[in-house]
C-alpha positions in Angstrom: -177.5 13.1 -100.5 -178.4 13.2 -96.9 -176.6 11.3 -94.5 -178.3 9.9 -91.3 -177.2 7.4 -88.8 -179.4 4.5 -88.1 -179.2 1.1 -85.7 -180.8 -1.9 -87.9 -182.6 -4.1 -85.7 -184.7 -7.1 -86.5 -184.8 -6.4 -90.0 -185.0 -2.8 -89.6 -183.3 1.0 -90.5 -184.0 2.7 -87.2 -182.7 6.6 -87.4 -180.8 7.9 -84.7 -182.2 11.7 -85.6 -185.4 12.5 -87.4 -185.3 12.3 -91.4 -185.5 15.7 -93.8 -188.5 13.6 -95.4 -191.7 12.7 -95.0 -193.7 9.2 -94.3 -193.8 7.0 -96.9 -191.3 8.5 -99.3 -189.0 5.9 -100.9 -185.5 6.5 -100.4 -182.0 4.8 -101.3 -180.2 3.3 -98.3 -176.6 2.7 -99.1 -175.1 1.2 -95.6 -171.4 2.1 -94.4 -170.3 0.2 -91.0 -168.5 3.3 -88.9 -164.8 2.9 -88.8 -163.9 1.0 -85.7 -162.4 3.6 -83.1 -159.3 2.5 -81.5 -158.9 3.3 -77.8 -155.9 4.6 -76.0 -153.8 2.5 -73.5 -154.1 5.5 -70.9 -157.9 4.6 -70.9 -157.6 1.5 -69.0 -155.8 3.0 -66.3 -157.6 1.6 -62.9 -160.2 -0.4 -65.3 -157.8 -3.8 -64.8 -157.4 -6.2 -62.3 -154.2 -7.1 -61.7 -153.9 -10.5 -63.8 -155.9 -8.4 -66.5 -152.7 -5.5 -66.5 -150.4 -8.7 -66.7 -152.0 -10.3 -69.5 -151.9 -6.9 -71.2 -148.2 -6.4 -70.3 -147.6 -10.0 -71.8 -149.6 -9.2 -74.8 -147.9 -6.0 -75.2 -144.0 -7.4 -74.6 -145.1 -10.0 -77.6 -146.2 -7.0 -80.0 -142.9 -5.5 -79.3 -140.9 -8.5 -79.4 -142.7 -9.6 -82.7 -141.7 -5.8 -84.0 -138.0 -5.6 -83.1 -137.8 -9.2 -85.0 -138.5 -7.6 -88.2 -135.6 -6.7 -90.3 -135.1 -3.1 -91.0 -135.3 -2.1 -94.8 -131.9 -0.5 -96.1 -131.8 2.9 -97.2 -129.6 3.5 -100.2 -127.3 6.2 -99.4 -127.6 6.5 -95.9 -123.9 5.5 -95.3 -122.6 7.9 -97.9 -119.1 9.3 -97.6 -118.5 7.1 -94.3 -115.9 4.8 -95.6 -113.0 5.1 -98.0 -111.3 2.3 -99.8 -107.5 2.6 -99.7 -105.5 3.6 -103.2 -103.4 0.3 -103.4 -106.6 -1.2 -102.6 -106.1 -3.5 -106.1 -102.3 -3.4 -105.8 -100.7 -7.0 -105.3 -100.0 -8.2 -102.1 -96.6 -8.9 -100.5 -95.0 -11.9 -101.5 -95.5 -12.7 -97.4 -99.2 -12.6 -97.3 -99.9 -14.3 -100.5 -97.7 -17.5 -98.8 -100.0 -17.8 -96.2 -102.9 -18.5 -98.7 -101.3 -21.4 -100.5 
């Protein structure tokens, strides 16, 4: 199998390099769009106007506030050994305290 990068224009695939087969040869083309590359924010330094930079900062602040609002997943056992229960936890309460609930 040979991989050839091409551009699709006006109904025709145009290879970006010379294919390793001759003219008129039938081939099966399986098209795959290239994965979108993310640009780092540092590549924008010095390229934005003050208004664009302000808008970018606003979008970043909104994104971070959205992330911070998401509840954190609880991890079983993360606080193991950090708490304790008194030996007399199930002992009857003194009468003076019980009267407060009447």
